N, C-alpha and C positions, 0 to 999 in steps of 0.2 A: 243644256244643264248649267245651272248657275255655279260659278266657281266660288270656292270658299276663300274670301280675302283674308289678309293677315290679321286684321283687327277681329274679325269674326272667329278665326281660329284661336287667337290668343284668349278671347273671352271664353270659348269652349274649353280650352286647355286649362284655364285658371279659374273655372267656376267656383265660387265660394262654397265652403263646407256648410252643410245644413245647420241651421240654428244661429248663424252669425248675423250681426246687425251693425250698422254704422250709425253712431249717435250724431245726428245732424246738429250743426252749430257747436259741436265739441270736437275734441281731437283724440277720441278713443274709438277703437273698433274692437268689439269683444264678442265672444261666444256666450259667456255666462259669467257675470261678475259676482255671483253668490259664492261666498267662500274665498279664501285667500289663494295666492299663488305659491308655488314651490320655489320658483326662480324668477328673478327680475333682472333684465338688462336695461341700463339707463345711460343717458348722455352719449348716445351713439348715433351712427348714420346707418339705419337699418333699411336695406333695399329689399322690399317684400316680393317683388315680381308680380304684383297684383295691380292692375290698372286703376282700380277704384281707390286705392290707398298705397301709392307706390313707395313712399319713404316715411320713416317714423324715427322718433328719438328713443323710444323705449319699447320693451316687449315683456309680457308676463307669460310664464309657462306653468301649467299644472297638469300632473298626471301624465307627463310625456307628450302633451299637446300644447299648442299655442292657445293661451287663454285670451290675451288681448294685445293689441298693438296701438301705440299712440304717442302722445306727448309724455314727458317726464311726470308732469303734475297729474295727469289722468291715470297713468299706470300706477303711480304711488297710491292711489285710492284702492287698488285691488292687491297691493303687495302683501298686506298682512305681515306675517313673520317670515317671509320668503328670504332666501339667500339672494344677495344683491351683487351683481357684477357691474362695476362702474367702467364703462367702455372708454371713457375719456376721449371721445371723438373717433374711436376706431369704427371700422365698418363691419356690418353683418350682412350675410346673404343666406338664402336657403342652401342646404347641403347640395353639393354638386352630385349629379347623377351621371355616371359613366355608362352610356347605353350600349357599349360594345367593348368588352375586354374579357380576358381569360385568366382569372386569378390564379388558379392552381397551376396552369401551364406556365404562367409567369414565374411562379415560385420554382417550378421544376426546372425551367431553363436556367435561372440564376443559381440555383443550389446544386443541380445535378449534372448539367451539361457543360461542355467546353464552350465558352463564349467567343464568338468569332465576328463580332461587330466591327465595322469601320469606325474611326479611322485607323485603329490598331491593325486590323486585318484588311489590307487593300491590295495585296499582291500574292502570287503563288508562294513567294519566299516567306512572307509573314504567316500565311496559312500553314505551310508545311512545318515551319518552326513551332507553331502552337500545337499542331497535332503530334509532332515528334516529342515534344515535352510531355504531352498527355500520355503518350505510349510508354515513355520511360518511367512514368509514375505508377503503372499498373501492370499486373501479370499478363504475359502473352495470352492471347485468346479472348481477353475481356473486351467487351464492346466499348468503343469510343463514339459518343454522340455529341456533335457540336451544332450550334445554331447561331445564326445572325449574319452570315456572309451576304454581301450584296454584289458589287461589281469588283473586278480586279483590273490592275493596270495592264494586264496582258490582253484585255479586250474580250475575253471569253471565260467560261468556267472550266476548271480542270476536269479531266476524265479519270476513270478508275485507276489506270496504271500510274498516273501521276500522284494520286493519293497513296498508292502503294509505297512510293519512295519515302513517305513520311512515317508510315506505320505498317510495314509489311506483315507483321505478326499479330495484328489486331483487326477485327472487323470494324470498319469505320463507316458511319453515316453522318453526313453533315446536311443541315437544312437551311435553306435561304431564310433571310429575315422575315419575309412575308409568309412563310410556312407552306407555300404551294409547290416548291421545287426542292429537290435534294440531290445529293451525289453520294454514291456508295463506292467503296473500293472493291477490289477483286474478291477478297476473302468474305466480305459482307454479302456479295452476290452469290458466292458459292454456298454459304451457310443457308441462304434463302432458296437455294436450288434454282437460281435465275440466270446463271452463266451458261445459257443455252440459246442457240439460234432459234429454237422452236418455242421459247418462252412466250406465252400469250400476254399481250397487254391487258392489264386489269380493267374492269369496268370503270370508266371515268378517268383513267390515267393512261400513261404511256411511258415505255422505256425507250429512250433514244439509243440508237445502235451504230456500231462501227460499220461503215459502208462496205468494207472489204470482207469482213467475217460474218456480219449479221448478228454478232453477239451484242448484248447490252453494253453500252460504253460507260455506264455508271450514272448518267444523268436521268433523273426521275421526275416526271411531269405529273403534278397534282397529288393530293393526299393518298389516293389508293395505291399509286406506285411506290410512294415513300413507305407507307405502312406495310406493304407487302414484303419489304426487305426486313424491317425491324420496327417494332413499336414498344418502347420501354414502358414497363408497368411500375407503378408506385405501390408500396405496401400501405396499409391503412395508416401506419405511423408516419410514413413519408408524405402521404396525402395531407394529413393534418399539419405537418411541418411546413409544407409548401403553401398551403392555403393561408395559414396564419401569417407567414412571412409576406405573402402577397397583399393580404388585407391591411397589414401594417403600413405598407408602402402607400396605399391609397388613402387611408384615413388621415395621415399626416398632411395630405394635400387638400383636405376638405371634402373628400368623396364620402358620401353616406349611403349610396346605393349603386350596385353594379349589375348590369345585365351580362351574364356569362353565356355567350352565344356559340359555344363549342363544347358543351358539357357532355357528360355521360352519366350513367346510373351511379357509378362508384363515386365520382366527384360530387354529384348532387347529394348523395348520402353523407359524405364528409361534411358538406355545408350544414345539413340538417343536424348532424351530431354536434357540431360546434354551436349551433343555435340552441340546442337543448342543454348543452353544458354551460350556457351563458358566456361563451367565449367568441361570439361572432360580433364584431364591431361595425357591421355594415349590413344593409339589406341586400338580398341577392334575388335576381329574377333569372331563372334557369331556362335555357333553350337547348335541349339535347340535340346533337347533330345526327342526321341520318344520311347514309351513303347511297342508298338505293330504295326502290319501292318496297321491297320485301322487308328491310329493316324498319322502314317507316310504318308499314302496316303492323308489324310486331310491336313497335313502340306504342302507337296510339291505342292498340288493343289491350296492352298490359300495364301502361304507365299509371301510377297512382297520381291523382290530381292533387298533389300536396300544396297546401296553402297555410304555412305557419306564420308565426309572428313576424319573422324576418325573411324567410325563404319561401319562394313560390315557383312552382312549375308554370311557366308562362306560355311557352309555345314550342315549336320545333324548328330547328335550323337545318338548312341545306345550302348547297352552292350550285349555281348554274354555270359558273366559270371559275377559273383560277387565274391563268393568263387571260387578260381581257378578251372576251368574246365580242368582236367588233365587226361591223360591215366592211370596213376598209383596213385590211391587214397587210403590211409589207410582205412581199414574197418570202423573204428570208426568215420570217417568224411564223409562217402559217402552220408549221408542224407543231407549234406550241399552243396555238389558239384553238383548242378543241373544247367543246362543251362537256360538262361533267355528266350530263345525261342526254340521251336522245330526247327531242322535244316532246314526243308523245309520253315517254316515261316521266319526264319532268312535270308535265301537266297532271299526270296521274298522282304523283307524290303530293302536289299542291292540293288536289281534290281530296286526297285522303286526310291531310291535315285539317283542311277546312271542314270536312264532314264530321271530323272528330270533335269539333268545337274548340280547336286550339288555334293560336295565332301562328301563321307561317312567317318565317324570317329567312330571307334569301340573300346570300352573298352574290351580288351582281355588279361587276366592274364595267364591262364593255357595253356599248350602246345597244348592240344586238341582244346581249344578255339581259339588259334592263327591259327591252321590249318583250322578250320571251316571258319575263316574270310578270309584267303588267298584264299581258294577255292571259296568262295562266290564272292570275287573281280574278280577272273579270269573268273568265269562263267558270271558275269554281264558285264564285259568289252569285253569279246570275244577274246581278244588277249593281250599279254604282252605289246605291243606298246600302245594300247588304255588305258590299266591300268596305264602305266607310265604317260601318258598324263593327266589322271584324278587325280592322286596322292591320292587315297583313303588311309586313315591313320589307324594306329593301336596305341592305347594308352596302355602303360605298357610293354607287351611282355618281361618279365624279365628273362625268362629262355633260355639258349643257346641250341637250337636244330638245328643241322647242315642243315637238308633239309629245315626247315622253314626259316632259314636265307638266304639260296640260293634262295628260291622262292620269298621271300620279295624283294631281290635285283633284280631278274628278272622282277618282276611286278612293281618295282619302288615305293614300298609302304613306305612312311615315317613312322618312329617309334618314338613316343614321350616317352622318358624314364623319370623316377623319380629316379635318383641315390641314393637319401636319403633313399630309401626303404632298402638299405643295412644296414644302421644304425638303423632304427626304426622298421624293420620287419624281417630281416634275421634270427635273433635268434629264433623268434617265429615260422617262417616257418621251420627252422631246427628241432625244437622240434616236430612239427606236421608231417613232411615228411622225417626227416633225415635218417631213417632206409632204405628207398628205393630210395632216390633221391640225394645221396651225390654229384654226379657230377653236377647236375642241381644247387644245392645250392652253391657250391664253385664257379661257374662261373656266378652267378646271375648278371644281368645288363651287358651283354657282349659287352661293348662299342668297345673294340679293334677288336672283331670279326665282329661287324656290319660295322665298318669302312673298315676293310680288305675286306669284301665281297661286299662292295659298297651299303650298305643299308643307305639311308638318315636318319639321326638321329636329333631329337630335344629334348630339355629339358623343363619340366614344373614342378612346385612345387606341383600341385594338392591340393592346400589348399582349403577348410578346411579338405579334406580327409586325408592329411598328416599334421603332426604337424607343420612343418616349411614352411614358405613362402619365406625364404631367398634364392636367387639364389646362393649365395656363399656356402650355405650348400649343395646344389646339386653338385656344382663344387668340394667342398671338398670331398664329398663321391665318386665322379667319379675318383678323384686322389688317395685317400687313401684306399678306399674299406674296411673300418673298421666297424665291427658290434658294437652294444652298449656294448657288453661284452668284446670287445677288440680283437676279432678274425678277422684276415684279410682274405678276400676272394681272390681268384686267382689274384695275382698282374699282371699277363700277360694281364688281361682285363682292366688294368688301362689306363688312358689317361693323358697327361700333362695339366697344367693349361691353356695354350693358346689353346690347342685343345678343352678343355671343354668349354672355353669361346666362341670359334668359333661355337660350337654346340648350345650354348645358344643365339647366335646372328644370324649368317647367316644360320645355320641349322634350327633354329626355324622359320626364315623368309620363308625358302623354303617350310616348311610344310603347309603354308597357301598361297602359290603362291605370296609371297611378296618379293622375292629375287631381283627383279629389282628395288625396291624402298627402301628397308630396309635391315638391317643386316650387312652392311659394310659401311665404310665412303669413298664413291667414288663420284667424281663429278657428279652432276645431281640427286643423291639420296637425300632423306629427311635427314635433319640435326638433326637426333636423336642420341644423344651421352651422354656419362657419363664422368665426370671429377673425377678421383680417386686421392687419396692422395700420390700415388707413381707410379713409372715406372712399368708397368705390366710385363715387360720382366724380372724383378727381382723375380717374384713369382715362387716358385718351388714346395712347399709342400701345402697340404691342410691347415695346420696351417698358412702358409703365406697368403693363399687366404682369410681365415676368419679374418685376421688382416687388410685387406683392408677396407678403409672407402670411402664412396661416398661423394664427396664435392659438386657436383651439377649434376642434371639431366636435359637435354635439349630435347625438342621435337619441331620440326620445327624451330630450332635455337633459341628458347625461353626457359628460365629457368622455369621448372615446380616444381623444388625442389632445395633449396640451404641449405646446412648444416648450423646450427646455429654457429655463431662465438663464439670462446672460450672466456670466461671472467675471469678476475682475473690473 
């Protein structure tokens, strides 16, 4: 089977919109020059992300779409009475597409939960002080939910009795920054009727237990175990509040489209209601999460295939692992490395999604989990060609395994990476797996290998599961590949700034079948773009990238964010 090389993929991903033409011998590229523009940008450095016409001085917009791209003089001919923005040398790019984040959950964490992120929370003492303060601020018996903890100086996670010392009169549930693990105190387990030796582990999850008593010790493995203790619900008003707060954080960073890969019917409805009220500043692709085969079958049988102006039901999300499902697991971590589904059930879920005509989207971190996922896609699709047509996705896939990369390329499986995992997690992974997986760790997030093998790649921040929602943090990590301790992972897997930006625009568009409308500034496509404070072609290093500032974010040719003007 012939592999799809990078150039062929980028051509497919950035195929020009119907009706466009390039005027030979001139410097204008236009869809239709009959009639004037609504908006013109001139005197800029416009990076289009299209190989045929990669950079331009000016761009014209009409009716929410790109009308023409070219030189100042040529665009002036179609300007008419348009409003003109003089960029004065500033840069422009397509709007950034975050291919994996959880907007409403981000807002819920920041507005409703106790924030437990490092470096503020890095020890039992700092954790207990934060929980104690939260307990003193609310009535006894009221739930305390915290999120964001990672590692503690004590070298382990606290157990339920230790959380009791901080908040003995409140049920407490704290969730790890990645969202896959939690810890409950004694009162929380009692309220959930789980403080029993005969409490059965939930499907796809696990309660760690005290070896002396057999009682759950408070540590919860995977979503099902966490949510069996408590799952806070938002009112419709709170959903709107959390969603709008979340979208505001993204639009000021240049993000114009988000793939919400852990949605549900209620949050999807909130997005649609914001869309209909004209209060949605971002496009959303929704991937509802299913926890087992039964819920998947119910979803695909009853889900409305909504496709609105900004919101679209795109596919179905599930997880094959939480803690990385790998072939080589250190003995001390094997009780954590459990699959979310038996392999036969996992294959059946993928088949149900495929047969319903929806895109499957699987969280797969470990090398074994990735292999399970690729095998399930191949089995459900029946042929590589059909799999390529359906673009079933993998989220994460951080480890370089040569046969898995080749198979992903053959099947045309888009991979959504979170390059910032190198900074926030690589040192921790090295501590857990370093003695047996040195090569895997050094080549984590193998972007150059993905590109070389022809694997379509997208970027997503995965907030709030990751600490940073900044696209430029993802791009910086993709360039520098530096861990928090200052150790650089294999520089051969690095990409340039413009390559990383292309992944975060056109690559992310491709992952949700949007490449004909989004991801590049081509005539006929939506006028979703970002104005930056400088020429993007001058950016070389991760430090340069993080120094960039968004001056304005536009969707459909209208500003959804404008940076405050400096005073004084």
